[in-house]
C-alpha positions in Angstrom: -4.4 12.4 -5.8 -3.7 12.0 -2.1 -4.6 8.7 -0.4 -5.6 8.1 3.2 -6.7 5.2 5.3 -10.4 5.2 6.0 -11.3 6.6 9.4 -12.2 3.3 10.9 -9.1 1.5 9.8 -6.3 1.2 12.3 -2.6 0.4 11.5 -0.1 -1.3 13.7 3.5 -2.2 12.9 4.5 -5.9 12.9 7.8 -7.6 12.5 7.1 -8.3 8.8 5.4 -5.0 7.9 2.0 -3.6 8.8 -1.3 -4.9 10.0 -4.4 -3.1 9.1 -7.6 -3.6 11.1 -10.9 -2.8 9.4 -12.8 -2.0 12.7 -16.1 -1.8 10.8 -15.8 -5.3 9.3 -13.6 -6.8 12.0 -11.1 -8.0 9.5 -7.3 -7.9 9.6 -5.0 -7.4 6.7 -1.3 -8.2 6.9 1.0 -6.3 4.6 4.6 -7.5 3.9 7.5 -5.1 4.0 7.2 -4.1 0.3 3.4 -3.5 0.5 4.1 -1.5 3.7 6.6 0.7 1.8 4.2 1.2 -1.0 1.3 2.1 1.3 3.4 4.5 3.4 4.7 6.3 0.3 1.1 6.7 -1.0 -0.1 8.0 2.3 2.7 10.5 2.3 1.6 11.9 -1.0 3.7 10.0 -3.6 1.9 9.1 -6.8 1.6 5.4 -7.8 4.1 6.1 -10.6 6.6 7.6 -8.1 6.3 4.6 -5.8 6.8 2.2 -8.7 10.0 4.1 -9.7 11.2 3.9 -6.1 10.7 0.2 -6.1 12.7 -0.3 -9.3 15.6 1.6 -7.6 15.4 -0.8 -4.6 15.0 -3.9 -6.8 17.3 -3.7 -9.9 15.7 -6.7 -11.6 12.2 -5.2 -11.4 11.0 -3.5 -14.5 9.1 -0.2 -14.4 6.1 -1.9 -16.1 6.0 -4.7 -13.5 6.4 -2.2 -10.6 3.5 -0.1 -12.0 1.3 -3.2 -12.2 2.3 -4.3 -8.7 1.5 -0.9 -7.2 -1.8 -0.7 -9.1 -2.8 -4.2 -8.0 -2.1 -3.4 -4.3 -4.0 -0.1 -4.5 -6.9 -1.9 -6.2 -7.0 -4.6 -3.5 -6.9 -1.9 -0.7 -9.7 0.0 -2.4 -11.8 -3.0 -2.9 -11.4 -3.9 0.7 -12.5 -0.4 1.6 -9.2 0.3 3.5 -8.1 3.4 1.6 -9.7 6.5 0.1 -10.1 7.7 -2.6 
């Protein structure tokens, strides 16, 4: 399932990751480097499971189960904030 930023959400690079602006609500969201990597991969068509596996390759001490939960938690937070679709 492809993901996209909602049309009224702007993204800008920062020194630590990515800043999302919800223009409708006037709220900013700061993503760290790992959350930025996750969001970019999802926006490029990777599945949450693929992103989790990529994270475990980048962080050898991270289990697949924890990476799955972390990706799911981020995606849930972005959805609840109304930043991403679907």
